[in-house]
N, C-alpha and C positions, 0 to 999 in steps of 0.2 A: 504492499499500499506506498503509496506516496505523501509526500509532510504536506503537502497542499489538501488531499482527499482527508486524510485524517485530521486537519484542524478544520476542515469543512461539515466532516462527521460530529467532532465535538461542539464544536459551537450549536449545531442543530439539534444534540442532544440535550445540551447546558440552556439552551435560551427557547426552547421551543414554548415551553408555557411562560416564558418570562419572567424577568425578575421585576416587582414592583416599587421593589424600595432601596437604593443601598444599604449594607450592613457587612459587618465585618466575618472575614472567615470563620471566625470562632462560632458566631450563634449565626445558626438556622433554624427553620421552621420542621416540623416533619413533613416528611415528602417521600413519594414511593422514588424508588433508586433502581434504573435502568440496568444492573448488574452485569447482565448479558450482552447487552448492548456496548457496555464500557467496558467488558473484556477484551472483545472485539477489539475496538479503539485502542486501550491501552496493550495489547501484545502486537498491534502494529508498529504503534509507537517504540516497544522495547526491541523491535528483529530494525526500523530505521538507525537506534540509538547505538547498537552495539555491533548494525552491520558495519558501518560506515567507518567503527574502530576498527572492528578487524581487517577492512583495508588500510587503514592506515598503519600498522604495526609492521605490516610489510613492504610500505613504499618507502622511495626512496627518490631524491633529487626534485625536478620537478614535477613529479606525479603526487608526491608529498605535500606541497604547497596547494597543489587545485584537491587535492581530497579536503584536508584540513579547512581550506575556503568551504567546499560542499559542507563537512561536517560542522561547522557553524551556523550556516543555514538551515541543516536538521536540527541543530538542538536548539535555536530560534524559535521553530515553528512547532517544534514539542514543548517547548517552555509554555508558548502562549495556550496550548491544547490542554497540558497541566493543569495549568493555574485556572485555567476556566472548570475545570472539574474539581480540582481542590475548594474554588471557589465556592460552589456549587452544593457538592456534595461531600467536602473534609475528606480525607487523606481514606483510602479506603482498603477497608480490612480485606487481610491476604483470603480468609476463608471463601468471602462473599465474591473474589474475583479471578482468583487462583494466582499460584506464587508467580507466572508470568508476569503477569500483568501488575501486580505488587511490586515487582522488580522494576516494571517501567516507570512506575512514579517514585522510585527511589533514584535511577538513574536519570531521571531529568532533572527533578533537583539539588542530586549530589554534583552535575555536571553544569548545576547555574551559579549567579552569582554569591555573595556573602548574604547579603537582604532575601534573597528566595529562603535559602536555607535555614538563617535565622527564624525567617516566618514559620517554617513548618516543622521544622525538627523538633519541638515539642509534641505536635502530633504523632510522629513518627515514633519518638523515645515512649509516648506512653501504649501504643498499638504493638510495640514489642514489648512491654510490659506485661500485656496482654498475650503475648504468645499470638499475637494476630499481626506482626510482620516481624520479620530477621533480628535477632539480635545483634549479627553481626554490622547490619546496614546500618541501626542507629548506633552504633562506635562508629563506626565508620563516617558518618555523618560528623558527629559530633566532633571526631578529630578532626577533621576539615575546616568545622567551624572555628574551632579554637586556631586552629594557623592561618587561615583568614583573619582574625581577628590578634593575631603577634602573639600568642600565647602556647608554650610547650604541648602536647596532644598526649593523650593517656595512653591510646593503645599501640600507638607507633605503624599507624598503618598508611599514613600521608606520607610521600616522598616529595622532593622538589629538587630543582638546579641551581635555585636563589644560594645556597649554602656553598657553593664552589666556584672558584672561577673559571674552570675550566669547562663548568655547563655540565657535569657530569651528577646525575640525580644522587641525594644521599634522606636519608632518610629525617624527616621534621625533628627537632628537638623531642624527647619525654618527660614525662612529670616526673616518674620513678623507675630507673634503669632497673632497679634489682628489682620492682613486684611487677614489670611492664607482662612480663609471659605468664604470672599467673594471671594477671587480668585480663589477659589476650585468653584465656583458657575458659575463665567465666564467662566470656562474652561471646563465646563461640565457634572461637578462631580455633584451623587445629594446626597452624603455621608459628614459631616463636616469630619472634621479632627478626629475629638474624636469618630465618629462613624466608620472611616475609622479603629482606631487604636481597636477598641473595635471589628471589622471584623475578623483585622488581629490578634488578640489574643493579641497586645503589649501594650506595655507603651506609654501613650503620656504626655510629659514634657513640656510646653511652654519654659521655661528657660532651654531646654537640649542646655549643652555645646558640641563642637563639641570633640573629642578623641584628646587625644595629639597626637605630632606626635613624635613615636620613631624613 
């Protein structure tokens, strides 16, 4: 499904009944949620989000630049679609839409800017506690938000090229290196922070300092 067709279907689902007044995402009246239709839309969004990233992982040179540009367009369209769904229905529980559709919501928000992550992370965290979202996703989003805020992460899930002058990836500094692997285990991760760094081809230094604010 192409990004523009996904967006068109989402907007149709969200606005068919009309929105009679402005309201924040935290408040919404009881409404009938079309889970089956939303599942189809979200699974299409998942395919576009992950598909373009699979292409990017093996691309080089000019091809890589073209794919990055295409990815930015896809991400922009997907964010509009997901924000429309979140505004109308909230963060949908996994048992209602299935794992793939629930993962789509996570990936699109995770790939968005800090403000969108900050706005919707509490909803994901609440569902994770209720076992209606992946606890690993809640941990990853919390780490990313902390990194964006210039703070040390908890679970060591986030890597960046900002810490090295040669541009090589490195794990963003963690709050408690001596306990990070226990915290990762409790959050549901199979890999240690060292193993995760190797998977990401990133350097892990438990004594890593936060970069200086310029």
